[in-house]
C-alpha positions as CSV (number, residue, x, y, z in Angstrom):
1,M,105.7,110.3,117.3
2,I,104.2,110.1,113.8
3,L,101.3,108.0,115.2
4,D,100.8,110.7,117.9
5,L,100.8,113.5,115.2
6,A,98.3,111.5,113.2
7,R,96.1,111.1,116.3
8,L,96.2,114.8,117.0
9,L,95.9,116.2,113.5
10,L,94.2,113.9,111.0
11,F,90.6,113.9,112.3
12,P,90.5,117.7,113.1
13,A,92.1,118.6,109.8
14,L,89.6,116.5,107.8
15,M,86.6,117.9,109.8
16,A,87.9,121.4,109.3
17,F,88.2,120.7,105.5
18,A,84.7,119.4,105.4
19,A,83.4,122.5,107.1
20,A,85.3,124.8,104.8
21,S,84.1,122.8,101.7
22,D,80.5,123.0,102.8
23,L,80.8,126.7,103.5
24,F,82.3,127.6,100.2
25,T,80.7,125.1,97.8
26,M,77.6,123.8,99.7
27,T,79.0,120.3,99.1
28,I,81.3,117.8,100.9
29,S,83.2,115.5,98.7
30,N,82.9,111.7,99.2
31,R,86.7,111.8,99.4
32,V,86.5,113.5,102.8
33,S,84.2,110.8,104.3
34,L,86.4,108.1,102.7
35,A,89.5,109.7,104.1
36,L,87.9,109.9,107.6
37,A,86.9,106.2,107.4
38,A,90.3,105.1,106.1
39,G,92.1,107.2,108.6
40,F,90.1,105.7,111.4
41,T,90.8,102.2,110.2
42,V,94.6,102.7,109.8
43,L,94.9,104.5,113.2
44,A,92.7,101.9,114.9
45,V,95.0,99.1,113.7
46,L,98.2,101.0,114.4
47,S,97.0,101.9,117.9
48,G,96.1,98.3,118.7
49,M,92.4,98.8,119.1
50,G,90.8,95.5,120.0
51,A,88.4,93.7,117.8
52,Y,85.5,94.2,120.1
53,D,86.1,98.0,120.4
54,L,86.6,98.2,116.6
55,L,83.2,96.5,116.1
56,L,81.6,98.9,118.5
57,H,83.0,101.9,116.6
58,L,81.9,100.4,113.3
59,A,78.4,99.8,114.8
60,A,78.3,103.5,115.9
61,G,79.2,104.6,112.4
62,T,76.7,102.3,110.8
63,A,73.9,103.3,113.1
64,L,74.5,107.0,112.4
65,L,74.7,106.3,108.7
66,V,71.3,104.7,108.8
67,I,69.8,107.6,110.8
68,A,71.5,110.3,108.8
69,F,70.4,108.8,105.5
70,G,66.8,108.8,106.9
71,C,67.3,112.5,107.6
72,F,68.7,112.9,104.1
73,A,65.7,111.1,102.6
74,C,63.4,113.6,104.4
75,G,65.4,116.5,103.0
76,W,66.6,117.7,106.4
77,I,70.3,117.3,105.6
78,G,72.5,116.8,102.6
79,G,74.1,113.5,101.6
80,G,77.6,114.8,102.3
81,D,76.5,115.8,105.8
82,A,75.1,112.3,106.4
83,K,78.3,110.6,105.3
84,V,80.6,112.9,107.2
85,A,78.5,112.5,110.4
86,A,78.7,108.7,110.0
87,A,82.5,108.8,109.4
88,A,82.9,111.0,112.5
89,A,80.8,108.5,114.5
90,L,83.5,105.9,113.6
91,W,86.0,107.9,115.4
92,F,83.8,108.5,118.5
93,G,82.1,105.2,118.9
94,F,79.1,105.0,121.2
95,G,81.1,106.5,124.1
96,H,81.1,110.0,122.7
97,L,78.4,109.7,120.0
98,L,75.5,111.3,122.0
99,N,77.7,114.3,123.1
100,Y,78.8,114.7,119.5
101,L,75.2,114.7,118.2
102,L,74.2,117.2,121.0
103,Y,77.0,119.6,120.1
104,A,76.4,119.3,116.4
105,S,72.6,119.9,116.9
106,L,73.3,123.0,119.1
107,F,75.7,124.4,116.6
108,G,73.4,123.5,113.8
109,G,70.6,125.4,115.4
110,I,72.7,128.5,116.0
111,L,74.0,128.3,112.4
112,T,70.5,127.9,111.0
113,L,69.2,130.9,112.9
114,A,72.2,133.0,112.0
115,L,71.9,132.2,108.3
116,L,68.1,132.8,108.3
117,Q,68.8,136.3,109.8
118,F,71.7,136.9,107.5
119,R,69.4,136.1,104.5
120,Q,66.9,138.7,105.6
121,W,69.3,141.5,105.1
122,P,70.5,142.7,101.6
123,L,73.9,141.5,100.7
124,P,76.2,144.5,100.5
125,Y,77.3,145.3,96.9
126,V,81.0,144.8,97.8
127,L,80.3,141.3,98.9
128,A,77.8,140.3,96.3
129,G,80.6,139.6,93.8
130,Q,81.7,136.6,95.9
131,P,79.9,133.6,94.4
132,W,80.2,131.5,97.6
133,L,78.8,134.3,99.7
134,A,76.0,135.0,97.2
135,R,75.1,131.3,97.3
136,L,75.1,131.3,101.1
137,H,72.9,134.3,101.1
138,A,70.3,132.9,98.7
139,K,67.1,132.0,100.5
140,E,66.6,128.9,98.5
141,T,70.0,127.5,99.5
142,G,70.2,125.0,102.3
143,I,72.3,125.2,105.4
144,P,75.9,124.1,105.2
145,Y,75.5,121.7,108.1
146,G,79.0,120.4,107.7
147,I,80.1,123.4,109.7
148,A,78.0,122.4,112.7
149,L,79.1,118.8,112.3
150,A,82.8,119.8,112.3
151,L,82.3,122.2,115.3
152,G,80.6,119.5,117.3
153,A,83.3,117.0,116.4
154,L,86.1,119.4,117.4
155,M,84.4,120.0,120.7
156,I,84.3,116.3,121.5
157,Y,87.6,115.1,120.0
158,P,89.9,116.3,122.8
159,D,88.0,114.1,125.3
160,T,88.5,110.9,123.2
161,D,91.0,108.1,123.7
162,W,92.6,109.2,120.4
163,V,93.9,112.4,122.1
164,K,94.4,110.8,125.6
165,A,96.7,108.2,124.0
166,V,99.1,110.9,122.8
167,D,102.3,111.3,124.9
168,L,102.2,115.1,125.2
169,A,105.3,115.1,127.3
170,H,107.2,113.7,124.3
171,F,106.3,116.8,122.3
172,V,107.2,119.2,125.1
173,A,110.6,117.6,125.7
174,H,111.6,118.2,122.0
């Protein structure tokens, strides 16, 4: 039961935390990416993931890390975004990686357009006293892409083997 709870809650909670952190501070701590990677490793071992599948998940995470750091080097995304995306790829493996990237891209585009529009309007005086909102409103500030990464991840996660392995009948019976 504890393993099932971890499968259901750990990844979504960490991704939600990454999104909230990016929204309020425009940064994602390395601790979040490390927790995602450590959580994947522990759950993969406890779930009995085979060595071949484990290597495929590691390859997916590594591939996305290389691509994401290329995007970081070009100034398209932040370093925290690159690390969180790669850590999420560990959980998804190649089986769900393209869908994850598609959703994250779509949400990222919507987020970017919404923020660009939001930044065209003056920030109401009542809200201007909120440092996180003033920072989000500033035109020179980037896009908190961790939000899009988390939304994309949360769209895909229910379709993964992590969730499918959970014995939901056990939760309903108690």
